[in-house]
N, CA and C atoms of all chains as a GROMACS GRO file, in nm:
protein
  516
    1MET      N    1 -16.325  -3.102 -21.735
    1MET     CA    2 -16.197  -3.216 -21.703
    1MET      C    3 -16.184  -3.299 -21.555
    2SER      N    4 -16.145  -3.380 -21.570
    2SER     CA    5 -16.112  -3.472 -21.400
    2SER      C    6 -15.938  -3.556 -21.436
    3TYR      N    7 -15.860  -3.482 -21.388
    3TYR     CA    8 -15.740  -3.583 -21.402
    3TYR      C    9 -15.644  -3.685 -21.238
    4LYS      N   10 -15.626  -3.760 -21.300
    4LYS     CA   11 -15.584  -3.825 -21.208
    4LYS      C   12 -15.437  -3.803 -21.185
    5ALA      N   13 -15.350  -3.778 -21.052
    5ALA     CA   14 -15.287  -3.754 -20.961
    5ALA      C   15 -15.226  -3.907 -20.957
    6LYS      N   16 -15.131  -3.945 -20.992
    6LYS     CA   17 -15.067  -4.051 -20.886
    6LYS      C   18 -14.896  -3.978 -20.842
    7ILE      N   19 -14.894  -3.964 -20.710
    7ILE     CA   20 -14.799  -3.883 -20.650
    7ILE      C   21 -14.705  -3.988 -20.532
    8LYS      N   22 -14.570  -4.000 -20.572
    8LYS     CA   23 -14.482  -4.084 -20.490
    8LYS      C   24 -14.372  -3.951 -20.444
    9VAL      N   25 -14.400  -4.022 -20.316
    9VAL     CA   26 -14.308  -3.923 -20.202
    9VAL      C   27 -14.214  -4.023 -20.160
   10THR      N   28 -14.085  -3.983 -20.212
   10THR     CA   29 -13.988  -4.083 -20.131
   10THR      C   30 -13.890  -3.997 -20.008
   11LEU      N   31 -13.839  -4.060 -19.923
   11LEU     CA   32 -13.723  -3.965 -19.865
   11LEU      C   33 -13.570  -3.983 -19.948
   12ARG      N   34 -13.574  -3.869 -19.916
   12ARG     CA   35 -13.453  -3.811 -19.982
   12ARG      C   36 -13.323  -3.945 -19.993
   13GLN      N   37 -13.226  -3.927 -20.089
   13GLN     CA   38 -13.108  -4.077 -20.077
   13GLN      C   39 -13.008  -4.041 -19.940
   14SER      N   40 -13.022  -3.879 -19.899
   14SER     CA   41 -12.904  -3.895 -19.749
   14SER      C   42 -13.004  -3.950 -19.607
   15ILE      N   43 -13.088  -3.979 -19.661
   15ILE     CA   44 -13.231  -3.926 -19.492
   15ILE      C   45 -13.192  -4.089 -19.509
   16LEU      N   46 -13.174  -4.122 -19.357
   16LEU     CA   47 -13.187  -4.298 -19.325
   16LEU      C   48 -13.308  -4.332 -19.269
   17ASP      N   49 -13.338  -4.435 -19.367
   17ASP     CA   50 -13.475  -4.491 -19.400
   17ASP      C   51 -13.532  -4.617 -19.292
   18VAL      N   52 -13.563  -4.593 -19.188
   18VAL     CA   53 -13.534  -4.669 -19.040
   18VAL      C   54 -13.633  -4.810 -19.105
   19GLN      N   55 -13.774  -4.755 -19.127
   19GLN     CA   56 -13.849  -4.873 -19.196
   19GLN      C   57 -13.783  -4.895 -19.327
   20GLY      N   58 -13.742  -4.878 -19.422
   20GLY     CA   59 -13.677  -4.983 -19.529
   20GLY      C   60 -13.568  -5.089 -19.466
   21LYS      N   61 -13.470  -5.041 -19.336
   21LYS     CA   62 -13.379  -5.091 -19.278
   21LYS      C   63 -13.494  -5.211 -19.234
   22ALA      N   64 -13.575  -5.184 -19.180
   22ALA     CA   65 -13.634  -5.276 -19.090
   22ALA      C   66 -13.711  -5.415 -19.194
   23VAL      N   67 -13.763  -5.333 -19.307
   23VAL     CA   68 -13.827  -5.455 -19.456
   23VAL      C   69 -13.656  -5.557 -19.492
   24ASP      N   70 -13.567  -5.488 -19.490
   24ASP     CA   71 -13.426  -5.554 -19.547
   24ASP      C   72 -13.418  -5.681 -19.465
   25HIS      N   73 -13.422  -5.619 -19.315
   25HIS     CA   74 -13.389  -5.763 -19.182
   25HIS      C   75 -13.524  -5.847 -19.224
   26ALA      N   76 -13.611  -5.803 -19.264
   26ALA     CA   77 -13.740  -5.915 -19.279
   26ALA      C   78 -13.723  -5.984 -19.360
   27LEU      N   79 -13.665  -5.948 -19.474
   27LEU     CA   80 -13.629  -6.007 -19.578
   27LEU      C   81 -13.504  -6.109 -19.583
   28LYS      N   82 -13.436  -6.064 -19.509
   28LYS     CA   83 -13.272  -6.162 -19.470
   28LYS      C   84 -13.387  -6.251 -19.374
   29ASN      N   85 -13.400  -6.233 -19.293
   29ASN     CA   86 -13.471  -6.367 -19.245
   29ASN      C   87 -13.584  -6.461 -19.275
   30LEU      N   88 -13.630  -6.407 -19.375
   30LEU     CA   89 -13.727  -6.483 -19.489
   30LEU      C   90 -13.693  -6.567 -19.565
   31GLY      N   91 -13.553  -6.559 -19.567
   31GLY     CA   92 -13.456  -6.607 -19.656
   31GLY      C   93 -13.419  -6.564 -19.803
   32TYR      N   94 -13.487  -6.432 -19.814
   32TYR     CA   95 -13.436  -6.372 -19.959
   32TYR      C   96 -13.289  -6.269 -19.935
   33ALA      N   97 -13.222  -6.398 -19.986
   33ALA     CA   98 -13.058  -6.313 -19.955
   33ALA      C   99 -13.023  -6.182 -20.092
   34SER      N  100 -13.125  -6.227 -20.218
   34SER     CA  101 -13.052  -6.162 -20.299
   34SER      C  102 -13.153  -6.003 -20.300
   35VAL      N  103 -13.261  -6.002 -20.215
   35VAL     CA  104 -13.283  -5.910 -20.190
   35VAL      C  105 -13.229  -5.787 -20.088
   36ALA      N  106 -13.207  -5.650 -20.184
   36ALA     CA  107 -13.144  -5.588 -20.047
   36ALA      C  108 -13.214  -5.427 -20.055
   37SER      N  109 -13.143  -5.292 -19.993
   37SER     CA  110 -13.184  -5.169 -19.994
   37SER      C  111 -13.361  -5.117 -20.033
   38ALA      N  112 -13.434  -5.198 -19.919
   38ALA     CA  113 -13.556  -5.177 -19.901
   38ALA      C  114 -13.556  -5.009 -19.892
   39ARG      N  115 -13.652  -4.920 -19.952
   39ARG     CA  116 -13.635  -4.790 -19.956
   39ARG      C  117 -13.817  -4.765 -19.934
   40ILE      N  118 -13.919  -4.708 -19.826
   40ILE     CA  119 -14.035  -4.693 -19.806
   40ILE      C  120 -14.086  -4.534 -19.866
   41GLY      N  121 -14.171  -4.546 -19.947
   41GLY     CA  122 -14.202  -4.416 -19.954
   41GLY      C  123 -14.400  -4.413 -19.925
   42LYS      N  124 -14.440  -4.307 -19.963
   42LYS     CA  125 -14.595  -4.309 -20.000
   42LYS      C  126 -14.666  -4.302 -20.147
   43TYR      N  127 -14.748  -4.373 -20.136
   43TYR     CA  128 -14.817  -4.334 -20.309
   43TYR      C  129 -14.946  -4.271 -20.260
   44ILE      N  130 -14.976  -4.156 -20.324
   44ILE     CA  131 -15.099  -4.131 -20.310
   44ILE      C  132 -15.164  -4.080 -20.403
   45GLU      N  133 -15.282  -4.134 -20.433
   45GLU     CA  134 -15.387  -4.082 -20.557
   45GLU      C  135 -15.474  -3.997 -20.536
   46VAL      N  136 -15.485  -3.846 -20.594
   46VAL     CA  137 -15.612  -3.787 -20.606
   46VAL      C  138 -15.657  -3.758 -20.753
   47SER      N  139 -15.792  -3.693 -20.704
   47SER     CA  140 -15.871  -3.644 -20.821
   47SER      C  141 -15.854  -3.528 -20.817
   48ILE      N  142 -15.784  -3.439 -20.919
   48ILE     CA  143 -15.816  -3.306 -20.925
   48ILE      C  144 -15.923  -3.283 -21.069
   49ASN      N  145 -16.009  -3.189 -21.061
   49ASN     CA  146 -16.096  -3.156 -21.105
   49ASN      C  147 -16.064  -3.001 -21.199
   50GLU      N  148 -15.961  -2.969 -21.303
   50GLU     CA  149 -15.955  -2.884 -21.350
   50GLU      C  150 -16.040  -2.886 -21.547
   51ALA      N  151 -16.039  -2.748 -21.579
   51ALA     CA  152 -16.067  -2.736 -21.713
   51ALA      C  153 -15.934  -2.752 -21.798
   52GLU      N  154 -15.815  -2.691 -21.749
   52GLU     CA  155 -15.629  -2.679 -21.795
   52GLU      C  156 -15.555  -2.793 -21.740
   53ARG      N  157 -15.501  -2.862 -21.819
   53ARG     CA  158 -15.405  -2.968 -21.754
   53ARG      C  159 -15.310  -2.863 -21.677
   54GLY      N  160 -15.240  -2.753 -21.711
   54GLY     CA  161 -15.164  -2.710 -21.664
   54GLY      C  162 -15.199  -2.640 -21.517
   55ASP      N  163 -15.353  -2.610 -21.505
   55ASP     CA  164 -15.371  -2.541 -21.358
   55ASP      C  165 -15.382  -2.704 -21.245
   56ALA      N  166 -15.450  -2.814 -21.336
   56ALA     CA  167 -15.431  -2.946 -21.242
   56ALA      C  168 -15.254  -2.945 -21.211
   57GLU      N  169 -15.175  -2.940 -21.284
   57GLU     CA  170 -15.066  -2.959 -21.275
   57GLU      C  171 -14.982  -2.872 -21.170
   58ARG      N  172 -15.069  -2.690 -21.165
   58ARG     CA  173 -14.970  -2.630 -21.066
   58ARG      C  174 -15.010  -2.689 -20.960
   59ILE      N  175 -15.167  -2.685 -20.924
   59ILE     CA  176 -15.251  -2.780 -20.824
   59ILE      C  177 -15.186  -2.880 -20.754
   60CYS      N  178 -15.117  -2.953 -20.816
   60CYS     CA  179 -15.042  -3.097 -20.825
   60CYS      C  180 -14.940  -3.043 -20.733
   61CYS      N  181 -14.848  -3.005 -20.779
   61CYS     CA  182 -14.744  -2.923 -20.698
   61CYS      C  183 -14.743  -2.861 -20.604
   62GLU      N  184 -14.871  -2.761 -20.585
   62GLU     CA  185 -14.890  -2.685 -20.509
   62GLU      C  186 -14.916  -2.739 -20.361
   63ILE      N  187 -15.019  -2.905 -20.377
   63ILE     CA  188 -15.041  -2.986 -20.254
   63ILE      C  189 -14.942  -3.105 -20.186
   64CYS      N  190 -14.890  -3.116 -20.316
   64CYS     CA  191 -14.738  -3.216 -20.267
   64CYS      C  192 -14.649  -3.100 -20.173
   65GLU      N  193 -14.632  -3.004 -20.211
   65GLU     CA  194 -14.512  -2.856 -20.165
   65GLU      C  195 -14.571  -2.851 -20.005
   66LYS      N  196 -14.699  -2.817 -19.990
   66LYS     CA  197 -14.766  -2.797 -19.873
   66LYS      C  198 -14.812  -2.857 -19.725
   67LEU      N  199 -14.840  -2.999 -19.836
   67LEU     CA  200 -14.945  -3.104 -19.762
   67LEU      C  201 -14.885  -3.199 -19.740
   68LEU      N  202 -14.855  -3.260 -19.857
   68LEU     CA  203 -14.832  -3.416 -19.906
   68LEU      C  204 -14.660  -3.454 -19.827
   69SER      N  205 -14.591  -3.380 -19.910
   69SER     CA  206 -14.470  -3.403 -19.853
   69SER      C  207 -14.378  -3.292 -19.741
   70ASN      N  208 -14.227  -3.339 -19.682
   70ASN     CA  209 -14.188  -3.254 -19.616
   70ASN      C  210 -14.104  -3.219 -19.728
   71PRO      N  211 -14.055  -3.097 -19.775
   71PRO     CA  212 -13.946  -3.073 -19.858
   71PRO      C  213 -13.850  -3.058 -19.797
   72VAL      N  214 -13.832  -3.072 -19.661
   72VAL     CA  215 -13.676  -3.126 -19.617
   72VAL      C  216 -13.590  -3.235 -19.612
   73MET      N  217 -13.704  -3.312 -19.624
   73MET     CA  218 -13.647  -3.444 -19.625
   73MET      C  219 -13.680  -3.537 -19.684
   74GLU      N  220 -13.803  -3.471 -19.780
   74GLU     CA  221 -13.846  -3.581 -19.903
   74GLU      C  222 -13.858  -3.585 -20.045
   75ASN      N  223 -13.888  -3.595 -20.142
   75ASN     CA  224 -13.860  -3.593 -20.283
   75ASN      C  225 -14.065  -3.623 -20.313
   76TYR      N  226 -14.077  -3.576 -20.406
   76TYR     CA  227 -14.250  -3.611 -20.488
   76TYR      C  228 -14.203  -3.584 -20.596
   77PHE      N  229 -14.278  -3.734 -20.689
   77PHE     CA  230 -14.274  -3.705 -20.847
   77PHE      C  231 -14.435  -3.700 -20.860
   78PHE      N  232 -14.519  -3.690 -20.951
   78PHE     CA  233 -14.619  -3.711 -21.002
   78PHE      C  234 -14.619  -3.756 -21.155
   79GLU      N  235 -14.765  -3.829 -21.179
   79GLU     CA  236 -14.797  -3.850 -21.308
   79GLU      C  237 -14.928  -3.809 -21.347
   80LEU      N  238 -14.929  -3.722 -21.426
   80LEU     CA  239 -15.150  -3.679 -21.422
   80LEU      C  240 -15.185  -3.714 -21.554
   81GLU      N  241 -15.282  -3.823 -21.501
   81GLU     CA  242 -15.365  -3.868 -21.636
   81GLU      C  243 -15.510  -3.830 -21.658
   82SER      N  244 -15.518  -3.770 -21.784
   82SER     CA  245 -15.691  -3.771 -21.782
   82SER      C  246 -15.769  -3.880 -21.768
   83GLU      N  247 -15.895  -3.858 -21.689
   83GLU     CA  248 -15.938  -3.963 -21.669
   83GLU      C  249 -16.122  -3.951 -21.685
   84PRO      N  250 -16.195  -4.022 -21.770
   84PRO     CA  251 -16.322  -3.944 -21.782
   84PRO      C  252 -16.455  -3.908 -21.708
   85VAL      N  253 -16.511  -3.812 -21.705
   85VAL     CA  254 -16.572  -3.743 -21.597
   85VAL      C  255 -16.720  -3.803 -21.580
   86ASN      N  256 -16.741  -3.854 -21.465
   86ASN     CA  257 -16.810  -3.970 -21.461
   86ASN      C  258 -16.959  -3.848 -21.436
   87MET      N  259 -12.741  -5.964 -21.267
   87MET     CA  260 -12.758  -5.827 -21.318
   87MET      C  261 -12.857  -5.797 -21.199
   88SER      N  262 -12.862  -5.680 -21.158
   88SER     CA  263 -12.946  -5.613 -21.074
   88SER      C  264 -13.098  -5.517 -21.132
   89TYR      N  265 -13.230  -5.550 -21.036
   89TYR     CA  266 -13.359  -5.544 -21.084
   89TYR      C  267 -13.367  -5.424 -20.998
   90LYS      N  268 -13.478  -5.305 -21.035
   90LYS     CA  269 -13.489  -5.265 -20.910
   90LYS      C  270 -13.673  -5.255 -20.942
   91ALA      N  271 -13.701  -5.299 -20.830
   91ALA     CA  272 -13.843  -5.322 -20.838
   91ALA      C  273 -13.925  -5.187 -20.778
   92LYS      N  274 -14.036  -5.144 -20.796
   92LYS     CA  275 -14.090  -5.050 -20.777
   92LYS      C  276 -14.233  -5.081 -20.765
   93ILE      N  277 -14.261  -5.074 -20.598
   93ILE     CA  278 -14.385  -5.186 -20.581
   93ILE      C  279 -14.452  -5.064 -20.534
   94LYS      N  280 -14.590  -5.023 -20.585
   94LYS     CA  281 -14.713  -4.957 -20.496
   94LYS      C  282 -14.794  -5.051 -20.420
   95VAL      N  283 -14.865  -5.017 -20.318
   95VAL     CA  284 -14.976  -5.086 -20.225
   95VAL      C  285 -15.080  -5.009 -20.236
   96THR      N  286 -15.161  -5.085 -20.272
   96THR     CA  287 -15.308  -4.950 -20.200
   96THR      C  288 -15.439  -5.030 -20.164
   97LEU      N  289 -15.524  -5.002 -20.093
   97LEU     CA  290 -15.602  -4.999 -20.037
   97LEU      C  291 -15.693  -5.030 -20.139
   98ARG      N  292 -15.786  -5.183 -20.134
   98ARG     CA  293 -15.880  -5.223 -20.206
   98ARG      C  294 -16.000  -5.113 -20.220
   99GLN      N  295 -16.042  -5.114 -20.350
   99GLN     CA  296 -16.150  -4.935 -20.287
   99GLN      C  297 -16.237  -4.992 -20.223
  100SER      N  298 -16.268  -5.111 -20.144
  100SER     CA  299 -16.392  -5.108 -20.083
  100SER      C  300 -16.357  -5.082 -19.922
  101ILE      N  301 -16.195  -5.062 -19.918
  101ILE     CA  302 -16.189  -5.045 -19.787
  101ILE      C  303 -16.161  -4.934 -19.734
  102LEU      N  304 -16.254  -4.876 -19.635
  102LEU     CA  305 -16.213  -4.675 -19.625
  102LEU      C  306 -16.119  -4.668 -19.625
  103ASP      N  307 -16.079  -4.541 -19.682
  103ASP     CA  308 -15.937  -4.514 -19.640
  103ASP      C  309 -15.953  -4.377 -19.546
  104VAL      N  310 -15.935  -4.401 -19.440
  104VAL     CA  311 -15.936  -4.298 -19.310
  104VAL      C  312 -15.793  -4.215 -19.314
  105GLN      N  313 -15.693  -4.231 -19.371
  105GLN     CA  314 -15.589  -4.136 -19.408
  105GLN      C  315 -15.619  -4.063 -19.533
  106GLY      N  316 -15.670  -4.068 -19.624
  106GLY     CA  317 -15.735  -4.024 -19.717
  106GLY      C  318 -15.833  -3.968 -19.698
  107LYS      N  319 -15.937  -3.946 -19.635
  107LYS     CA  320 -16.068  -3.903 -19.598
  107LYS      C  321 -15.953  -3.748 -19.501
  108ALA      N  322 -15.860  -3.812 -19.419
  108ALA     CA  323 -15.810  -3.687 -19.382
  108ALA      C  324 -15.765  -3.582 -19.446
  109VAL      N  325 -15.724  -3.631 -19.540
  109VAL     CA  326 -15.575  -3.519 -19.670
  109VAL      C  327 -15.674  -3.456 -19.705
  110ASP      N  328 -15.781  -3.542 -19.763
  110ASP     CA  329 -15.934  -3.456 -19.840
  110ASP      C  330 -16.004  -3.364 -19.724
  111HIS      N  331 -15.988  -3.374 -19.618
  111HIS     CA  332 -16.029  -3.250 -19.523
  111HIS      C  333 -15.940  -3.169 -19.568
  112ALA      N  334 -15.822  -3.214 -19.538
  112ALA     CA  335 -15.680  -3.094 -19.490
  112ALA      C  336 -15.708  -2.984 -19.645
  113LEU      N  337 -15.695  -3.073 -19.759
  113LEU     CA  338 -15.714  -2.984 -19.878
  113LEU      C  339 -15.812  -2.876 -19.888
  114LYS      N  340 -15.949  -2.962 -19.870
  114LYS     CA  341 -16.085  -2.853 -19.839
  114LYS      C  342 -16.028  -2.732 -19.778
  115ASN      N  343 -15.980  -2.752 -19.660
  115ASN     CA  344 -15.929  -2.661 -19.529
  115ASN      C  345 -15.847  -2.544 -19.600
  116LEU      N  346 -15.786  -2.556 -19.676
  116LEU     CA  347 -15.698  -2.520 -19.742
  116LEU      C  348 -15.709  -2.474 -19.854
  117GLY      N  349 -15.816  -2.486 -19.901
  117GLY     CA  350 -15.897  -2.405 -19.994
  117GLY      C  351 -15.891  -2.481 -20.158
  118TYR      N  352 -15.819  -2.575 -20.136
  118TYR     CA  353 -15.816  -2.656 -20.267
  118TYR      C  354 -15.949  -2.773 -20.320
  119ALA      N  355 -16.098  -2.664 -20.392
  119ALA     CA  356 -16.221  -2.740 -20.355
  119ALA      C  357 -16.238  -2.822 -20.486
  120SER      N  358 -16.133  -2.819 -20.551
  120SER     CA  359 -16.123  -2.906 -20.720
  120SER      C  360 -16.052  -3.028 -20.712
  121VAL      N  361 -16.004  -3.046 -20.591
  121VAL     CA  362 -15.934  -3.163 -20.524
  121VAL      C  363 -15.997  -3.276 -20.445
  122ALA      N  364 -16.028  -3.384 -20.534
  122ALA     CA  365 -16.115  -3.470 -20.425
  122ALA      C  366 -16.038  -3.651 -20.428
  123SER      N  367 -16.137  -3.694 -20.342
  123SER     CA  368 -16.111  -3.868 -20.322
  123SER      C  369 -15.937  -3.928 -20.337
  124ALA      N  370 -15.909  -3.869 -20.228
  124ALA     CA  371 -15.721  -3.890 -20.207
  124ALA      C  372 -15.723  -4.002 -20.164
  125ARG      N  373 -15.628  -4.119 -20.184
  125ARG     CA  374 -15.634  -4.241 -20.160
  125ARG      C  375 -15.533  -4.257 -20.100
  126ILE      N  376 -15.442  -4.301 -19.998
  126ILE     CA  377 -15.241  -4.328 -19.936
  126ILE      C  378 -15.271  -4.454 -19.977
  127GLY      N  379 -15.117  -4.501 -19.984
  127GLY     CA  380 -15.060  -4.638 -20.026
  127GLY      C  381 -14.965  -4.616 -19.991
  128LYS      N  382 -14.872  -4.686 -19.970
  128LYS     CA  383 -14.692  -4.786 -19.986
  128LYS      C  384 -14.637  -4.713 -20.140
  129TYR      N  385 -14.557  -4.692 -20.095
  129TYR     CA  386 -14.453  -4.717 -20.214
  129TYR      C  387 -14.307  -4.748 -20.163
  130ILE      N  388 -14.278  -4.880 -20.238
  130ILE     CA  389 -14.153  -4.944 -20.222
  130ILE      C  390 -14.057  -4.944 -20.300
  131GLU      N  391 -13.963  -4.873 -20.268
  131GLU     CA  392 -13.834  -4.976 -20.395
  131GLU      C  393 -13.708  -5.076 -20.343
  132VAL      N  394 -13.712  -5.164 -20.388
  132VAL     CA  395 -13.621  -5.237 -20.379
  132VAL      C  396 -13.497  -5.275 -20.472
  133SER      N  397 -13.395  -5.325 -20.444
  133SER     CA  398 -13.311  -5.369 -20.515
  133SER      C  399 -13.285  -5.567 -20.559
  134ILE      N  400 -13.338  -5.618 -20.641
  134ILE     CA  401 -13.330  -5.790 -20.647
  134ILE      C  402 -13.229  -5.814 -20.723
  135ASN      N  403 -13.106  -5.872 -20.676
  135ASN     CA  404 -13.000  -5.917 -20.790
  135ASN      C  405 -13.012  -6.072 -20.821
  136GLU      N  406 -13.023  -6.072 -20.936
  136GLU     CA  407 -13.133  -6.176 -20.962
  136GLU      C  408 -13.069  -6.243 -21.092
  137ALA      N  409 -12.982  -6.357 -21.180
  137ALA     CA  410 -12.904  -6.365 -21.284
  137ALA      C  411 -13.060  -6.333 -21.405
  138GLU      N  412 -13.186  -6.376 -21.350
  138GLU     CA  413 -13.298  -6.393 -21.458
  138GLU      C  414 -13.434  -6.327 -21.455
  139ARG      N  415 -13.466  -6.224 -21.510
  139ARG     CA  416 -13.592  -6.192 -21.473
  139ARG      C  417 -13.693  -6.231 -21.394
  140GLY      N  418 -13.717  -6.342 -21.477
  140GLY     CA  419 -13.816  -6.432 -21.419
  140GLY      C  420 -13.846  -6.486 -21.258
  141ASP      N  421 -13.722  -6.467 -21.270
  141ASP     CA  422 -13.685  -6.494 -21.098
  141ASP      C  423 -13.703  -6.375 -21.005
  142ALA      N  424 -13.650  -6.248 -21.113
  142ALA     CA  425 -13.662  -6.176 -21.024
  142ALA      C  426 -13.819  -6.080 -20.996
  143GLU      N  427 -13.908  -6.114 -21.080
  143GLU     CA  428 -14.018  -6.140 -21.037
  143GLU      C  429 -14.105  -6.230 -21.030
  144ARG      N  430 -14.105  -6.355 -21.008
  144ARG     CA  431 -14.152  -6.438 -20.903
  144ARG      C  432 -14.067  -6.382 -20.715
  145ILE      N  433 -13.931  -6.333 -20.730
  145ILE     CA  434 -13.940  -6.271 -20.580
  145ILE      C  435 -13.986  -6.220 -20.496
  146CYS      N  436 -14.028  -6.108 -20.588
  146CYS     CA  437 -14.069  -5.980 -20.642
  146CYS      C  438 -14.262  -5.968 -20.558
  147CYS      N  439 -14.290  -6.075 -20.626
  147CYS     CA  440 -14.461  -6.134 -20.627
  147CYS      C  441 -14.461  -6.202 -20.446
  148GLU      N  442 -14.357  -6.305 -20.430
  148GLU     CA  443 -14.409  -6.340 -20.336
  148GLU      C  444 -14.314  -6.245 -20.184
  149ILE      N  445 -14.236  -6.178 -20.220
  149ILE     CA  446 -14.200  -6.060 -20.094
  149ILE      C  447 -14.336  -5.981 -20.077
  150CYS      N  448 -14.439  -5.926 -20.175
  150CYS     CA  449 -14.545  -5.852 -20.216
  150CYS      C  450 -14.647  -5.926 -20.102
  151GLU      N  451 -14.616  -6.013 -20.114
  151GLU     CA  452 -14.790  -6.152 -20.078
  151GLU      C  453 -14.741  -6.147 -19.867
  152LYS      N  454 -14.604  -6.212 -19.886
  152LYS     CA  455 -14.596  -6.228 -19.807
  152LYS      C  456 -14.569  -6.133 -19.667
  153LEU      N  457 -14.488  -6.012 -19.716
  153LEU     CA  458 -14.452  -5.851 -19.633
  153LEU      C  459 -14.506  -5.787 -19.665
  154LEU      N  460 -14.499  -5.760 -19.757
  154LEU     CA  461 -14.527  -5.587 -19.804
  154LEU      C  462 -14.684  -5.596 -19.819
  155SER      N  463 -14.766  -5.650 -19.831
  155SER     CA  464 -14.885  -5.579 -19.834
  155SER      C  465 -14.964  -5.748 -19.779
  156ASN      N  466 -15.077  -5.668 -19.722
  156ASN     CA  467 -15.191  -5.752 -19.646
  156ASN      C  468 -15.286  -5.757 -19.736
  157PRO      N  469 -15.294  -5.950 -19.853
  157PRO     CA  470 -15.371  -5.932 -19.942
  157PRO      C  471 -15.481  -5.920 -19.897
  158VAL      N  472 -15.549  -5.919 -19.783
  158VAL     CA  473 -15.723  -5.992 -19.782
  158VAL      C  474 -15.773  -5.806 -19.774
  159MET      N  475 -15.708  -5.676 -19.814
  159MET     CA  476 -15.717  -5.611 -19.766
  159MET      C  477 -15.652  -5.435 -19.867
  160GLU      N  478 -15.541  -5.531 -19.921
  160GLU     CA  479 -15.488  -5.438 -19.981
  160GLU      C  480 -15.409  -5.534 -20.161
  161ASN      N  481 -15.380  -5.380 -20.302
  161ASN     CA  482 -15.369  -5.484 -20.377
  161ASN      C  483 -15.160  -5.389 -20.387
  162TYR      N  484 -15.183  -5.503 -20.461
  162TYR     CA  485 -14.999  -5.457 -20.496
  162TYR      C  486 -15.001  -5.441 -20.678
  163PHE      N  487 -14.883  -5.339 -20.708
  163PHE     CA  488 -14.822  -5.308 -20.834
  163PHE      C  489 -14.733  -5.316 -20.835
  164PHE      N  490 -14.611  -5.365 -20.955
  164PHE     CA  491 -14.499  -5.325 -20.944
  164PHE      C  492 -14.426  -5.359 -21.118
  165GLU      N  493 -14.292  -5.227 -21.109
  165GLU     CA  494 -14.268  -5.278 -21.246
  165GLU      C  495 -14.128  -5.309 -21.212
  166LEU      N  496 -14.005  -5.330 -21.301
  166LEU     CA  497 -13.889  -5.375 -21.238
  166LEU      C  498 -13.800  -5.330 -21.398
  167GLU      N  499 -13.726  -5.298 -21.303
  167GLU     CA  500 -13.652  -5.204 -21.420
  167GLU      C  501 -13.527  -5.301 -21.382
  168SER      N  502 -13.461  -5.302 -21.492
  168SER     CA  503 -13.331  -5.352 -21.509
  168SER      C  504 -13.173  -5.232 -21.424
  169GLU      N  505 -13.090  -5.224 -21.357
  169GLU     CA  506 -13.019  -5.122 -21.350
  169GLU      C  507 -12.855  -5.175 -21.352
  170PRO      N  508 -12.794  -5.106 -21.350
  170PRO     CA  509 -12.639  -5.164 -21.383
  170PRO      C  510 -12.573  -5.192 -21.233
  171VAL      N  511 -12.492  -5.274 -21.275
  171VAL     CA  512 -12.427  -5.334 -21.182
  171VAL      C  513 -12.362  -5.249 -21.073
  172ASN      N  514 -12.320  -5.231 -21.003
  172ASN     CA  515 -12.213  -5.123 -20.956
  172ASN      C  516 -12.088  -5.199 -20.871
   0.00000   0.00000   0.00000
């Protein structure tokens, strides 16, 4: 069985998001006065080939902790979708 | 009314994702043989203060087209959630 993990990695709320601030300013300059508080994160899709959903979830947590996010300053969320084996 | 837009910007399928390839290799080196085809995108959250949901959707499309994505090589998807006004 193959699972597709859709992972969002976001900066913790207490961490200043300079990239988000830049987007905020750019949007103001473009005339979008109603848009505020942009925050920028990463979006990652990976395929995980495991027989059991539980194994896929465990692996997804591990790779988020070890490689895809910095747990000191980032949070991660993921969804697992089963996908047909090609 | 305030809406929170959750925007995903991903590379089109036909575009080589070098950052994703690097993540693939790193995962293989860490021993995760069952993980494959990582693709990396951006995840953006913005607040949009508009009375009508339709206006918020229109603005979200516009800022995705103009600023947040490169329509030549990227796709974008978004969800709008209404959020309580502070």
